[in-house]
C-alpha positions in Angstrom: -15.4 -26.3 49.6 -19.0 -25.0 51.3 -18.0 -21.8 51.2 -17.0 -22.1 47.5 -20.7 -23.5 46.5 -22.0 -20.9 48.3 -21.2 -18.3 46.1 -21.5 -20.8 43.3 -24.7 -20.8 44.5 -24.5 -16.4 44.9 -23.1 -15.9 41.1 -25.9 -18.1 39.3 -28.9 -16.3 41.2 -27.1 -13.0 40.3 -26.4 -14.0 36.4 -30.2 -15.5 36.4 -31.9 -12.0 37.9 -29.6 -10.4 35.2 -31.0 -12.0 32.2 -34.4 -11.5 33.7 -33.7 -8.0 33.8 -32.7 -8.0 30.1 -35.4 -10.1 28.8 -37.7 -7.5 30.6 -36.3 -5.1 29.3 -36.0 -6.2 25.9 -39.7 -6.8 26.0 -40.4 -3.2 27.5 -38.7 -2.6 24.6 -40.6 -3.5 22.3 -43.9 -3.0 23.4 -44.0 0.2 24.4 -44.6 3.3 22.1 -41.2 5.5 21.4 -41.9 9.5 21.0 -39.7 9.0 17.5 -39.8 5.5 16.2 -36.3 4.9 14.9 -35.2 5.1 18.5 -37.1 1.7 19.1 -35.5 0.0 17.3 -31.9 1.8 18.4 -32.7 0.2 22.4 -33.5 -3.1 21.0 -30.4 -3.1 19.4 -28.3 -1.9 21.9 -29.4 -3.8 25.0 -29.6 -6.6 22.6 -25.8 -6.1 21.8 -24.7 -4.7 25.0 -26.5 -6.5 27.6 -25.1 -4.3 31.2 -24.8 -1.7 30.1 -27.5 -1.5 27.6 -30.0 -2.9 30.2 -28.0 -0.2 32.5 -28.6 2.9 30.5 -32.5 1.4 29.3 -33.4 2.2 33.1 -31.6 5.4 33.8 -32.1 7.5 29.8 -34.3 5.1 27.5 -37.8 4.4 29.4 -37.9 8.6 30.1 -38.0 8.6 25.5 -41.1 6.4 25.7 -44.5 8.0 24.9 -46.7 8.6 27.8 -50.2 8.3 25.8 -52.7 11.3 26.6 -56.3 11.4 27.5 -58.3 11.9 24.5 -61.6 13.6 25.3 -63.2 12.8 21.3 -62.5 9.4 21.4 -65.7 7.9 23.3 -64.6 5.3 24.7 -62.9 7.0 27.0 -64.9 9.6 28.0 -67.4 6.1 29.3 -64.2 5.2 30.8 -63.9 8.2 32.7 -67.7 8.3 33.5 -67.5 4.7 34.8 -64.6 5.6 37.3 -65.8 8.7 38.7 -69.3 6.5 39.7 -67.4 3.9 41.5 -66.0 6.6 43.1 -69.5 7.4 43.8 -71.3 4.7 44.7 -68.1 3.9 46.9 -68.3 7.3 48.8 -65.5 9.3 47.5 -66.9 11.7 46.3 -70.1 13.7 46.1 -73.1 13.7 43.9 -71.9 17.3 43.4 -68.3 16.9 42.5 -69.5 13.6 40.2 -71.7 15.4 38.4 -69.4 18.5 38.4 -66.8 15.7 36.9 -69.5 14.4 34.2 -70.2 18.0 32.4 -66.0 18.2 32.2 -65.9 14.8 30.7 -68.6 15.1 28.6 -68.4 19.5 27.5 -64.3 17.7 26.2 
């Protein structure tokens, strides 16, 4: 009898764990940008209607179809963010003043 309770508890944890992964996959699909807009809808439907297989396929294939954000040198806010990051590295002593100036010129010149 105690073994059955342990087995039931184990199965409950497996089901709860899978449910959490399923919800995470749905949220990840909804909040991500894909290379093609239609792929987001397709992955959402696959994961929603085929939970186990859909999640496995999404983890193996779908995540590689997401759009990778590019660093755009034309965006001034991005330049300032990059400058702030290298300034922190300079302040922490990770890079030298010469390296800081060289990186700063690369960022500012595009």
